[in-house]
Each structure stands twice: as structure tokens, then as C-alpha cells.
PyMOL Python script that loads the backbone (N, CA, C, O; Angstrom):
from pymol import cmd

cmd.read_pdbstr("""\
ATOM      1  N   MET A   1      -0.506  13.043 -18.685  1.00  0.00           N
ATOM      2  CA  MET A   1      -0.934  12.132 -19.771  1.00  0.00           C
ATOM      3  C   MET A   1       0.050  11.503 -20.735  1.00  0.00           C
ATOM      4  O   MET A   1       0.983  12.093 -21.280  1.00  0.00           O
ATOM      5  N   ILE A   2      -0.350   9.953 -20.905  1.00  0.00           N
ATOM      6  CA  ILE A   2       0.681   9.444 -22.068  1.00  0.00           C
ATOM      7  C   ILE A   2      -0.247   9.385 -23.044  1.00  0.00           C
ATOM      8  O   ILE A   2      -1.286   8.782 -22.776  1.00  0.00           O
ATOM      9  N   ILE A   3      -0.099   9.960 -24.316  1.00  0.00           N
ATOM     10  CA  ILE A   3      -0.815   9.572 -25.633  1.00  0.00           C
ATOM     11  C   ILE A   3       0.396   8.506 -26.314  1.00  0.00           C
ATOM     12  O   ILE A   3       1.601   8.616 -26.089  1.00  0.00           O
ATOM     13  N   SER A   4      -0.258   7.431 -27.222  1.00  0.00           N
ATOM     14  CA  SER A   4       0.771   6.458 -27.367  1.00  0.00           C
ATOM     15  C   SER A   4       0.314   5.272 -28.168  1.00  0.00           C
ATOM     16  O   SER A   4      -0.390   4.538 -27.473  1.00  0.00           O
ATOM     17  N   ASP A   5       0.447   4.919 -29.167  1.00  0.00           N
ATOM     18  CA  ASP A   5       0.129   3.721 -30.133  1.00  0.00           C
ATOM     19  C   ASP A   5       0.369   2.712 -29.184  1.00  0.00           C
ATOM     20  O   ASP A   5       1.025   2.659 -28.144  1.00  0.00           O
ATOM     21  N   LEU A   6      -0.434   1.814 -29.905  1.00  0.00           N
ATOM     22  CA  LEU A   6      -0.424   0.318 -29.528  1.00  0.00           C
ATOM     23  C   LEU A   6       0.009  -0.596 -30.582  1.00  0.00           C
ATOM     24  O   LEU A   6      -0.590  -1.206 -31.468  1.00  0.00           O
ATOM     25  N   PRO A   7       1.202  -0.509 -30.228  1.00  0.00           N
ATOM     26  CA  PRO A   7       1.733  -1.100 -31.830  1.00  0.00           C
ATOM     27  C   PRO A   7       1.628  -2.640 -31.433  1.00  0.00           C
ATOM     28  O   PRO A   7       1.804  -3.236 -30.370  1.00  0.00           O
ATOM     29  N   GLN A   8       1.235  -3.083 -32.846  1.00  0.00           N
ATOM     30  CA  GLN A   8       1.367  -4.726 -32.740  1.00  0.00           C
ATOM     31  C   GLN A   8       0.454  -5.267 -31.485  1.00  0.00           C
ATOM     32  O   GLN A   8       1.010  -6.018 -30.685  1.00  0.00           O
ATOM     33  N   PRO A   9      -0.873  -4.931 -31.287  1.00  0.00           N
ATOM     34  CA  PRO A   9      -1.675  -5.051 -30.090  1.00  0.00           C
ATOM     35  C   PRO A   9      -2.054  -6.423 -29.836  1.00  0.00           C
ATOM     36  O   PRO A   9      -2.609  -6.594 -28.750  1.00  0.00           O
ATOM     37  N   ASP A  10      -1.901  -7.405 -30.539  1.00  0.00           N
ATOM     38  CA  ASP A  10      -1.606  -8.876 -30.382  1.00  0.00           C
ATOM     39  C   ASP A  10      -0.046  -9.273 -29.797  1.00  0.00           C
ATOM     40  O   ASP A  10       0.067 -10.189 -28.983  1.00  0.00           O
ATOM     41  N   ARG A  11       0.983  -8.614 -30.213  1.00  0.00           N
ATOM     42  CA  ARG A  11       2.231  -8.831 -29.686  1.00  0.00           C
ATOM     43  C   ARG A  11       2.928  -8.274 -28.246  1.00  0.00           C
ATOM     44  O   ARG A  11       4.151  -8.147 -28.177  1.00  0.00           O
ATOM     45  N   GLY A  12       2.091  -7.971 -27.164  1.00  0.00           N
ATOM     46  CA  GLY A  12       2.783  -7.328 -26.341  1.00  0.00           C
ATOM     47  C   GLY A  12       2.372  -5.850 -25.842  1.00  0.00           C
ATOM     48  O   GLY A  12       2.782  -5.284 -24.829  1.00  0.00           O
ATOM     49  N   GLY A  13       1.226  -5.237 -27.054  1.00  0.00           N
ATOM     50  CA  GLY A  13       0.878  -3.662 -26.578  1.00  0.00           C
ATOM     51  C   GLY A  13       0.171  -3.599 -25.648  1.00  0.00           C
ATOM     52  O   GLY A  13       0.069  -2.509 -25.085  1.00  0.00           O
ATOM     53  N   TYR A  14      -0.591  -4.781 -25.141  1.00  0.00           N
ATOM     54  CA  TYR A  14      -1.577  -4.447 -23.960  1.00  0.00           C
ATOM     55  C   TYR A  14      -0.696  -4.792 -22.607  1.00  0.00           C
ATOM     56  O   TYR A  14      -0.945  -4.328 -21.495  1.00  0.00           O
ATOM     57  N   LEU A  15       0.315  -5.641 -22.901  1.00  0.00           N
ATOM     58  CA  LEU A  15       1.167  -6.122 -21.643  1.00  0.00           C
ATOM     59  C   LEU A  15       1.717  -4.628 -21.294  1.00  0.00           C
ATOM     60  O   LEU A  15       1.599  -4.232 -20.134  1.00  0.00           O
ATOM     61  N   ALA A  16       2.354  -3.740 -22.341  1.00  0.00           N
ATOM     62  CA  ALA A  16       2.873  -2.407 -22.126  1.00  0.00           C
ATOM     63  C   ALA A  16       1.935  -1.606 -21.214  1.00  0.00           C
ATOM     64  O   ALA A  16       2.162  -1.197 -20.075  1.00  0.00           O
ATOM     65  N   LEU A  17       0.634  -1.447 -22.095  1.00  0.00           N
ATOM     66  CA  LEU A  17       0.103  -0.447 -21.227  1.00  0.00           C
ATOM     67  C   LEU A  17      -0.305  -0.982 -19.691  1.00  0.00           C
ATOM     68  O   LEU A  17      -0.488  -0.183 -18.773  1.00  0.00           O
ATOM     69  N   GLN A  18      -0.440  -2.628 -19.505  1.00  0.00           N
ATOM     70  CA  GLN A  18      -0.926  -2.900 -17.898  1.00  0.00           C
ATOM     71  C   GLN A  18       0.210  -2.541 -17.548  1.00  0.00           C
ATOM     72  O   GLN A  18       0.020  -1.579 -16.804  1.00  0.00           O
ATOM     73  N   GLN A  19       1.495  -2.768 -17.650  1.00  0.00           N
ATOM     74  CA  GLN A  19       2.371  -2.280 -16.409  1.00  0.00           C
ATOM     75  C   GLN A  19       2.834  -0.856 -16.657  1.00  0.00           C
ATOM     76  O   GLN A  19       3.793  -0.538 -15.953  1.00  0.00           O
ATOM     77  N   ILE A  20       2.401   0.054 -17.462  1.00  0.00           N
ATOM     78  CA  ILE A  20       2.151   1.358 -17.176  1.00  0.00           C
ATOM     79  C   ILE A  20       1.025   1.965 -15.966  1.00  0.00           C
ATOM     80  O   ILE A  20       1.321   2.699 -15.023  1.00  0.00           O
ATOM     81  N   ARG A  21      -0.363   1.413 -16.311  1.00  0.00           N
ATOM     82  CA  ARG A  21      -1.138   1.376 -15.308  1.00  0.00           C
ATOM     83  C   ARG A  21      -0.649   0.875 -14.182  1.00  0.00           C
ATOM     84  O   ARG A  21      -0.909   1.570 -13.199  1.00  0.00           O
ATOM     85  N   GLN A  22       0.130  -0.340 -13.922  1.00  0.00           N
ATOM     86  CA  GLN A  22       0.561  -0.765 -12.655  1.00  0.00           C
ATOM     87  C   GLN A  22       1.636   0.416 -12.237  1.00  0.00           C
ATOM     88  O   GLN A  22       1.235   1.159 -11.342  1.00  0.00           O
ATOM     89  N   ASP A  23       2.748   0.642 -12.688  1.00  0.00           N
ATOM     90  CA  ASP A  23       3.758   1.495 -12.152  1.00  0.00           C
ATOM     91  C   ASP A  23       3.243   2.724 -12.508  1.00  0.00           C
ATOM     92  O   ASP A  23       4.134   3.557 -12.344  1.00  0.00           O
ATOM     93  N   PHE A  24       2.145   3.279 -12.950  1.00  0.00           N
ATOM     94  CA  PHE A  24       1.493   4.750 -12.505  1.00  0.00           C
ATOM     95  C   PHE A  24       0.184   4.969 -12.462  1.00  0.00           C
ATOM     96  O   PHE A  24      -0.355   5.922 -13.025  1.00  0.00           O
ATOM     97  N   PRO A  25      -0.411   4.099 -11.789  1.00  0.00           N
ATOM     98  CA  PRO A  25      -2.081   4.120 -11.965  1.00  0.00           C
ATOM     99  C   PRO A  25      -2.732   5.519 -12.132  1.00  0.00           C
ATOM    100  O   PRO A  25      -3.661   5.596 -12.937  1.00  0.00           O
ATOM    101  N   ALA A  26      -2.388   6.515 -11.531  1.00  0.00           N
ATOM    102  CA  ALA A  26      -2.799   7.830 -11.710  1.00  0.00           C
ATOM    103  C   ALA A  26      -2.579   8.599 -13.060  1.00  0.00           C
ATOM    104  O   ALA A  26      -3.084   9.658 -13.433  1.00  0.00           O
ATOM    105  N   LEU A  27      -1.763   7.843 -13.632  1.00  0.00           N
ATOM    106  CA  LEU A  27      -1.539   8.641 -15.063  1.00  0.00           C
ATOM    107  C   LEU A  27      -2.393   7.908 -16.288  1.00  0.00           C
ATOM    108  O   LEU A  27      -2.406   6.758 -16.727  1.00  0.00           O
ATOM    109  N   PRO A  28      -3.044   9.037 -16.601  1.00  0.00           N
ATOM    110  CA  PRO A  28      -4.127   9.126 -17.865  1.00  0.00           C
ATOM    111  C   PRO A  28      -3.431   8.581 -19.325  1.00  0.00           C
ATOM    112  O   PRO A  28      -2.310   8.952 -19.673  1.00  0.00           O
ATOM    113  N   VAL A  29      -4.314   7.595 -20.164  1.00  0.00           N
ATOM    114  CA  VAL A  29      -3.611   6.944 -20.992  1.00  0.00           C
ATOM    115  C   VAL A  29      -4.469   6.977 -22.282  1.00  0.00           C
ATOM    116  O   VAL A  29      -5.533   6.371 -22.412  1.00  0.00           O
ATOM    117  N   LEU A  30      -3.910   7.718 -23.173  1.00  0.00           N
ATOM    118  CA  LEU A  30      -4.818   7.663 -24.499  1.00  0.00           C
ATOM    119  C   LEU A  30      -4.181   7.123 -25.368  1.00  0.00           C
ATOM    120  O   LEU A  30      -3.029   7.459 -25.643  1.00  0.00           O
ATOM    121  N   ILE A  31      -4.872   6.109 -26.004  1.00  0.00           N
ATOM    122  CA  ILE A  31      -4.261   5.466 -27.148  1.00  0.00           C
ATOM    123  C   ILE A  31      -4.771   5.750 -28.190  1.00  0.00           C
ATOM    124  O   ILE A  31      -5.986   5.685 -28.374  1.00  0.00           O
ATOM    125  N   LEU A  32      -3.575   6.271 -29.422  1.00  0.00           N
ATOM    126  CA  LEU A  32      -4.122   6.607 -30.638  1.00  0.00           C
ATOM    127  C   LEU A  32      -3.159   5.767 -31.835  1.00  0.00           C
ATOM    128  O   LEU A  32      -1.973   5.774 -32.163  1.00  0.00           O
ATOM    129  N   SER A  33      -4.247   5.141 -32.214  1.00  0.00           N
ATOM    130  CA  SER A  33      -3.596   4.018 -32.943  1.00  0.00           C
ATOM    131  C   SER A  33      -4.693   3.735 -34.742  1.00  0.00           C
ATOM    132  O   SER A  33      -5.809   4.155 -35.047  1.00  0.00           O
ATOM    133  N   LEU A  34      -3.908   3.053 -35.360  1.00  0.00           N
ATOM    134  CA  LEU A  34      -4.391   2.583 -36.900  1.00  0.00           C
ATOM    135  C   LEU A  34      -5.375   1.514 -36.734  1.00  0.00           C
ATOM    136  O   LEU A  34      -6.270   1.271 -37.544  1.00  0.00           O
ATOM    137  N   TYR A  35      -5.097   0.702 -35.310  1.00  0.00           N
ATOM    138  CA  TYR A  35      -5.938  -0.450 -35.453  1.00  0.00           C
ATOM    139  C   TYR A  35      -7.167   0.104 -34.972  1.00  0.00           C
ATOM    140  O   TYR A  35      -7.082   0.652 -33.873  1.00  0.00           O
ATOM    141  N   THR A  36      -8.235   0.096 -35.500  1.00  0.00           N
ATOM    142  CA  THR A  36      -9.614   0.522 -35.333  1.00  0.00           C
ATOM    143  C   THR A  36     -10.860   0.140 -35.171  1.00  0.00           C
ATOM    144  O   THR A  36     -11.954   0.706 -35.169  1.00  0.00           O
ATOM    145  N   LYS A  37     -10.346  -1.300 -34.990  1.00  0.00           N
ATOM    146  CA  LYS A  37     -11.547  -2.546 -34.896  1.00  0.00           C
ATOM    147  C   LYS A  37     -11.834  -2.324 -33.507  1.00  0.00           C
ATOM    148  O   LYS A  37     -10.874  -2.042 -32.789  1.00  0.00           O
ATOM    149  N   GLU A  38     -13.651  -2.441 -32.693  1.00  0.00           N
ATOM    150  CA  GLU A  38     -13.624  -2.271 -31.720  1.00  0.00           C
ATOM    151  C   GLU A  38     -13.127  -3.040 -30.644  1.00  0.00           C
ATOM    152  O   GLU A  38     -13.000  -2.537 -29.528  1.00  0.00           O
ATOM    153  N   GLN A  39     -12.803  -4.345 -30.908  1.00  0.00           N
ATOM    154  CA  GLN A  39     -12.103  -5.153 -30.171  1.00  0.00           C
ATOM    155  C   GLN A  39     -10.546  -4.714 -29.783  1.00  0.00           C
ATOM    156  O   GLN A  39      -9.982  -5.522 -29.045  1.00  0.00           O
ATOM    157  N   HIS A  40      -9.965  -3.840 -30.077  1.00  0.00           N
ATOM    158  CA  HIS A  40      -8.425  -3.284 -30.204  1.00  0.00           C
ATOM    159  C   HIS A  40      -8.742  -2.517 -28.432  1.00  0.00           C
ATOM    160  O   HIS A  40      -8.215  -2.745 -27.344  1.00  0.00           O
ATOM    161  N   ALA A  41     -10.195  -1.262 -29.006  1.00  0.00           N
ATOM    162  CA  ALA A  41     -10.529  -0.373 -28.380  1.00  0.00           C
ATOM    163  C   ALA A  41     -10.991  -1.109 -26.776  1.00  0.00           C
ATOM    164  O   ALA A  41     -10.609  -0.678 -25.688  1.00  0.00           O
ATOM    165  N   PHE A  42     -11.725  -2.080 -26.949  1.00  0.00           N
ATOM    166  CA  PHE A  42     -12.076  -2.511 -25.503  1.00  0.00           C
ATOM    167  C   PHE A  42     -11.300  -3.165 -24.816  1.00  0.00           C
ATOM    168  O   PHE A  42     -11.299  -3.173 -23.585  1.00  0.00           O
ATOM    169  N   ARG A  43     -10.288  -4.005 -25.796  1.00  0.00           N
ATOM    170  CA  ARG A  43      -9.490  -4.553 -25.004  1.00  0.00           C
ATOM    171  C   ARG A  43      -8.556  -3.573 -24.542  1.00  0.00           C
ATOM    172  O   ARG A  43      -8.075  -3.790 -23.430  1.00  0.00           O
ATOM    173  N   ALA A  44      -8.110  -2.306 -25.289  1.00  0.00           N
ATOM    174  CA  ALA A  44      -7.293  -1.437 -24.745  1.00  0.00           C
ATOM    175  C   ALA A  44      -7.375  -1.006 -23.320  1.00  0.00           C
ATOM    176  O   ALA A  44      -6.562  -1.066 -22.397  1.00  0.00           O
ATOM    177  N   LEU A  45      -9.124  -0.357 -23.449  1.00  0.00           N
ATOM    178  CA  LEU A  45      -9.651  -0.080 -22.222  1.00  0.00           C
ATOM    179  C   LEU A  45      -9.884  -1.006 -20.866  1.00  0.00           C
ATOM    180  O   LEU A  45      -9.998  -0.525 -19.738  1.00  0.00           O
ATOM    181  N   GLN A  46      -9.933  -2.395 -21.171  1.00  0.00           N
ATOM    182  CA  GLN A  46      -9.645  -3.300 -20.218  1.00  0.00           C
ATOM    183  C   GLN A  46      -8.261  -3.220 -19.778  1.00  0.00           C
ATOM    184  O   GLN A  46      -8.042  -3.362 -18.574  1.00  0.00           O
ATOM    185  N   SER A  47      -7.292  -3.014 -20.582  1.00  0.00           N
ATOM    186  CA  SER A  47      -5.952  -3.391 -19.850  1.00  0.00           C
ATOM    187  C   SER A  47      -5.485  -2.166 -19.376  1.00  0.00           C
ATOM    188  O   SER A  47      -4.288  -2.038 -19.116  1.00  0.00           O
ATOM    189  N   GLY A  48      -6.578  -0.897 -19.172  1.00  0.00           N
ATOM    190  CA  GLY A  48      -5.850   0.290 -18.417  1.00  0.00           C
ATOM    191  C   GLY A  48      -5.694   1.415 -19.036  1.00  0.00           C
ATOM    192  O   GLY A  48      -5.276   2.377 -18.392  1.00  0.00           O
ATOM    193  N   ALA A  49      -6.026   1.559 -20.575  1.00  0.00           N
ATOM    194  CA  ALA A  49      -6.363   3.029 -21.176  1.00  0.00           C
ATOM    195  C   ALA A  49      -7.383   3.787 -20.461  1.00  0.00           C
ATOM    196  O   ALA A  49      -8.079   3.275 -19.584  1.00  0.00           O
ATOM    197  N   SER A  50      -7.474   4.986 -20.825  1.00  0.00           N
ATOM    198  CA  SER A  50      -8.517   6.072 -20.381  1.00  0.00           C
ATOM    199  C   SER A  50      -9.157   6.231 -21.788  1.00  0.00           C
ATOM    200  O   SER A  50     -10.385   6.306 -21.762  1.00  0.00           O
ATOM    201  N   GLY A  51      -8.654   6.288 -22.836  1.00  0.00           N
ATOM    202  CA  GLY A  51      -8.899   6.537 -24.125  1.00  0.00           C
ATOM    203  C   GLY A  51      -8.748   5.680 -25.507  1.00  0.00           C
ATOM    204  O   GLY A  51      -7.724   5.017 -25.672  1.00  0.00           O
ATOM    205  N   TYR A  52      -9.694   5.696 -26.420  1.00  0.00           N
ATOM    206  CA  TYR A  52      -8.890   5.085 -27.607  1.00  0.00           C
ATOM    207  C   TYR A  52      -9.441   5.866 -28.867  1.00  0.00           C
ATOM    208  O   TYR A  52     -10.628   6.119 -29.072  1.00  0.00           O
ATOM    209  N   LEU A  53      -8.348   6.209 -29.691  1.00  0.00           N
ATOM    210  CA  LEU A  53      -8.705   7.047 -31.053  1.00  0.00           C
ATOM    211  C   LEU A  53      -7.858   6.718 -32.108  1.00  0.00           C
ATOM    212  O   LEU A  53      -6.633   6.641 -32.017  1.00  0.00           O
ATOM    213  N   GLY A  54      -8.405   6.558 -32.934  1.00  0.00           N
ATOM    214  CA  GLY A  54      -8.166   6.449 -34.248  1.00  0.00           C
ATOM    215  C   GLY A  54      -7.151   7.512 -34.904  1.00  0.00           C
ATOM    216  O   GLY A  54      -7.261   8.733 -35.018  1.00  0.00           O
ATOM    217  N   LYS A  55      -5.932   6.467 -35.372  1.00  0.00           N
ATOM    218  CA  LYS A  55      -4.854   8.049 -35.866  1.00  0.00           C
ATOM    219  C   LYS A  55      -5.523   8.872 -37.087  1.00  0.00           C
ATOM    220  O   LYS A  55      -4.947   9.771 -37.700  1.00  0.00           O
ATOM    221  N   ASP A  56      -6.756   8.441 -37.322  1.00  0.00           N
ATOM    222  CA  ASP A  56      -7.494   9.207 -38.262  1.00  0.00           C
ATOM    223  C   ASP A  56      -8.218  10.494 -38.041  1.00  0.00           C
ATOM    224  O   ASP A  56      -8.640  11.394 -38.766  1.00  0.00           O
ATOM    225  N   ALA A  57      -8.198  10.225 -36.696  1.00  0.00           N
ATOM    226  CA  ALA A  57      -9.093  11.263 -35.906  1.00  0.00           C
ATOM    227  C   ALA A  57      -8.942  12.894 -36.450  1.00  0.00           C
ATOM    228  O   ALA A  57      -7.889  13.226 -36.994  1.00  0.00           O
ATOM    229  N   ALA A  58      -9.918  13.765 -36.293  1.00  0.00           N
ATOM    230  CA  ALA A  58      -9.432  14.944 -36.674  1.00  0.00           C
ATOM    231  C   ALA A  58      -8.883  15.871 -35.602  1.00  0.00           C
ATOM    232  O   ALA A  58      -9.305  15.901 -34.446  1.00  0.00           O
ATOM    233  N   PRO A  59      -8.243  16.365 -35.921  1.00  0.00           N
ATOM    234  CA  PRO A  59      -7.321  17.453 -34.594  1.00  0.00           C
ATOM    235  C   PRO A  59      -8.163  17.899 -33.518  1.00  0.00           C
ATOM    236  O   PRO A  59      -7.828  17.847 -32.334  1.00  0.00           O
ATOM    237  N   ASP A  60      -9.398  18.393 -33.996  1.00  0.00           N
ATOM    238  CA  ASP A  60     -10.357  18.875 -32.889  1.00  0.00           C
ATOM    239  C   ASP A  60     -10.793  17.601 -31.899  1.00  0.00           C
ATOM    240  O   ASP A  60     -10.914  17.819 -30.694  1.00  0.00           O
ATOM    241  N   GLU A  61     -11.016  16.319 -32.419  1.00  0.00           N
ATOM    242  CA  GLU A  61     -11.673  15.122 -31.802  1.00  0.00           C
ATOM    243  C   GLU A  61     -10.345  14.852 -30.929  1.00  0.00           C
ATOM    244  O   GLU A  61     -10.554  14.744 -29.721  1.00  0.00           O
ATOM    245  N   LEU A  62      -9.240  14.749 -31.288  1.00  0.00           N
ATOM    246  CA  LEU A  62      -8.072  14.788 -30.384  1.00  0.00           C
ATOM    247  C   LEU A  62      -8.225  15.749 -29.211  1.00  0.00           C
ATOM    248  O   LEU A  62      -8.445  15.358 -28.064  1.00  0.00           O
ATOM    249  N   LEU A  63      -8.105  16.942 -29.538  1.00  0.00           N
ATOM    250  CA  LEU A  63      -8.015  17.986 -28.399  1.00  0.00           C
ATOM    251  C   LEU A  63      -9.135  17.335 -27.479  1.00  0.00           C
ATOM    252  O   LEU A  63      -8.877  17.219 -26.281  1.00  0.00           O
ATOM    253  N   TRP A  64     -10.711  16.781 -28.102  1.00  0.00           N
ATOM    254  CA  TRP A  64     -11.683  16.807 -27.256  1.00  0.00           C
ATOM    255  C   TRP A  64     -11.487  15.544 -26.148  1.00  0.00           C
ATOM    256  O   TRP A  64     -11.777  15.463 -24.955  1.00  0.00           O
ATOM    257  N   ALA A  65     -10.929  14.700 -26.991  1.00  0.00           N
ATOM    258  CA  ALA A  65     -10.510  13.043 -26.255  1.00  0.00           C
ATOM    259  C   ALA A  65      -9.472  13.804 -24.929  1.00  0.00           C
ATOM    260  O   ALA A  65      -9.936  13.989 -23.804  1.00  0.00           O
ATOM    261  N   VAL A  66      -8.287  14.114 -25.241  1.00  0.00           N
ATOM    262  CA  VAL A  66      -7.761  14.928 -24.133  1.00  0.00           C
ATOM    263  C   VAL A  66      -8.161  15.662 -23.008  1.00  0.00           C
ATOM    264  O   VAL A  66      -7.768  15.560 -21.846  1.00  0.00           O
ATOM    265  N   ARG A  67      -9.371  16.760 -23.724  1.00  0.00           N
ATOM    266  CA  ARG A  67      -9.722  17.057 -22.352  1.00  0.00           C
ATOM    267  C   ARG A  67     -10.510  16.369 -21.506  1.00  0.00           C
ATOM    268  O   ARG A  67     -10.536  16.571 -20.292  1.00  0.00           O
ATOM    269  N   GLN A  68     -11.336  15.341 -22.239  1.00  0.00           N
ATOM    270  CA  GLN A  68     -12.660  14.250 -21.478  1.00  0.00           C
ATOM    271  C   GLN A  68     -11.638  13.344 -20.927  1.00  0.00           C
ATOM    272  O   GLN A  68     -12.032  12.887 -19.854  1.00  0.00           O
ATOM    273  N   ILE A  69     -10.782  13.028 -21.174  1.00  0.00           N
ATOM    274  CA  ILE A  69      -9.720  12.390 -20.164  1.00  0.00           C
ATOM    275  C   ILE A  69      -9.261  12.940 -19.414  1.00  0.00           C
ATOM    276  O   ILE A  69      -9.686  12.617 -18.305  1.00  0.00           O
ATOM    277  N   LEU A  70      -8.143  14.093 -19.391  1.00  0.00           N
ATOM    278  CA  LEU A  70      -7.845  14.532 -18.109  1.00  0.00           C
ATOM    279  C   LEU A  70      -9.354  15.315 -17.195  1.00  0.00           C
ATOM    280  O   LEU A  70      -9.098  16.035 -16.229  1.00  0.00           O
ATOM    281  N   SER A  71     -10.279  15.175 -17.449  1.00  0.00           N
ATOM    282  CA  SER A  71     -11.405  15.469 -16.401  1.00  0.00           C
ATOM    283  C   SER A  71     -11.630  14.383 -15.753  1.00  0.00           C
ATOM    284  O   SER A  71     -12.423  14.363 -14.812  1.00  0.00           O
ATOM    285  N   GLY A  72     -10.999  13.368 -16.139  1.00  0.00           N
ATOM    286  CA  GLY A  72     -11.712  11.922 -15.618  1.00  0.00           C
ATOM    287  C   GLY A  72     -12.652  11.233 -16.109  1.00  0.00           C
ATOM    288  O   GLY A  72     -13.425  10.508 -15.482  1.00  0.00           O
ATOM    289  N   LYS A  73     -12.618  11.497 -17.620  1.00  0.00           N
ATOM    290  CA  LYS A  73     -13.670  10.658 -17.931  1.00  0.00           C
ATOM    291  C   LYS A  73     -13.145   9.713 -18.938  1.00  0.00           C
ATOM    292  O   LYS A  73     -11.923   9.588 -18.852  1.00  0.00           O
ATOM    293  N   LYS A  74     -13.681   9.041 -19.828  1.00  0.00           N
ATOM    294  CA  LYS A  74     -13.235   7.803 -20.415  1.00  0.00           C
ATOM    295  C   LYS A  74     -13.523   8.414 -21.848  1.00  0.00           C
ATOM    296  O   LYS A  74     -14.175   9.456 -21.782  1.00  0.00           O
ATOM    297  N   TYR A  75     -13.181   7.998 -23.151  1.00  0.00           N
ATOM    298  CA  TYR A  75     -13.374   8.384 -24.230  1.00  0.00           C
ATOM    299  C   TYR A  75     -12.997   7.288 -25.301  1.00  0.00           C
ATOM    300  O   TYR A  75     -11.992   6.595 -25.140  1.00  0.00           O
ATOM    301  N   ILE A  76     -13.821   7.145 -26.398  1.00  0.00           N
ATOM    302  CA  ILE A  76     -13.538   5.820 -27.315  1.00  0.00           C
ATOM    303  C   ILE A  76     -14.371   6.377 -28.498  1.00  0.00           C
ATOM    304  O   ILE A  76     -15.525   6.798 -28.421  1.00  0.00           O
ATOM    305  N   ALA A  77     -13.496   6.300 -29.744  1.00  0.00           N
ATOM    306  CA  ALA A  77     -14.031   6.737 -30.976  1.00  0.00           C
ATOM    307  C   ALA A  77     -13.557   5.970 -32.121  1.00  0.00           C
ATOM    308  O   ALA A  77     -12.459   6.218 -32.619  1.00  0.00           O
ATOM    309  N   ILE A  78     -14.332   5.037 -32.577  1.00  0.00           N
ATOM    310  CA  ILE A  78     -14.035   4.080 -33.711  1.00  0.00           C
ATOM    311  C   ILE A  78     -14.796   4.283 -34.836  1.00  0.00           C
ATOM    312  O   ILE A  78     -15.973   3.939 -34.722  1.00  0.00           O
ATOM    313  N   PRO A  79     -14.450   4.755 -35.913  1.00  0.00           N
ATOM    314  CA  PRO A  79     -15.282   4.753 -37.419  1.00  0.00           C
ATOM    315  C   PRO A  79     -16.325   3.545 -36.991  1.00  0.00           C
ATOM    316  O   PRO A  79     -16.142   2.557 -36.279  1.00  0.00           O
ATOM    317  N   LYS A  80     -17.619   4.063 -37.784  1.00  0.00           N
ATOM    318  CA  LYS A  80     -18.860   2.784 -37.678  1.00  0.00           C
ATOM    319  C   LYS A  80     -18.616   2.009 -38.713  1.00  0.00           C
ATOM    320  O   LYS A  80     -19.366   1.033 -38.742  1.00  0.00           O
ATOM    321  N   ASP A  81     -17.713   2.080 -39.735  1.00  0.00           N
ATOM    322  CA  ASP A  81     -17.650   0.949 -40.833  1.00  0.00           C
ATOM    323  C   ASP A  81     -16.578  -0.118 -40.343  1.00  0.00           C
ATOM    324  O   ASP A  81     -16.216  -1.008 -41.112  1.00  0.00           O
ATOM    325  N   ASN A  82     -16.149  -0.029 -39.242  1.00  0.00           N
ATOM    326  CA  ASN A  82     -14.928  -0.989 -39.207  1.00  0.00           C
ATOM    327  C   ASN A  82     -15.539  -2.325 -38.220  1.00  0.00           C
ATOM    328  O   ASN A  82     -14.818  -3.293 -37.977  1.00  0.00           O
TER     329      ASN A  82
END
""", "prot")
cmd.dss("prot")
cmd.show_as("cartoon", "prot")
cmd.util.cbc("prot")
cmd.orient("prot")
């Protein structure tokens, strides 16, 4: 599993994610990002991420997300006020 940030999502972060997915199709990727707008999360999932979580998430939620993704599920969490 890769846990990665999505640096500058409008400038190549999604392309890098697509490349990881192309080179390693079975490898789950969790994006842990400062960008918590829904559009970033959905675009990351469309680009091949297995999950998306804000960097301000509680440690327990990060562990839950990892477990969900490793069990083959998708995980997305975005604060409601964004």
C-alpha cells in the first residue's frame, strides 16, 4: 500500500497517481491530503486512488481507512464544511 500526498493536485498529482496505477495496478493507494474539497477526492478516485483522507483526520480514522482499503474497499472522508 502507498500512502501519499497529492501535491498540487492541479499540476500533475493526478498524473502521478495514474502512472502508479498503470505500473502497479494491484497496489492500493491512499491519498492523505491538505486538499479536502470533494472535487479533489473524487478526481483522485477517478485517477486510481483507493481512498482519500484529509491530513487533519484523527489517527483512528487513518487506521480505519487503511484497514478498509487493504480489505479491498474504497474509503473517502471529507469534512462536511468544505
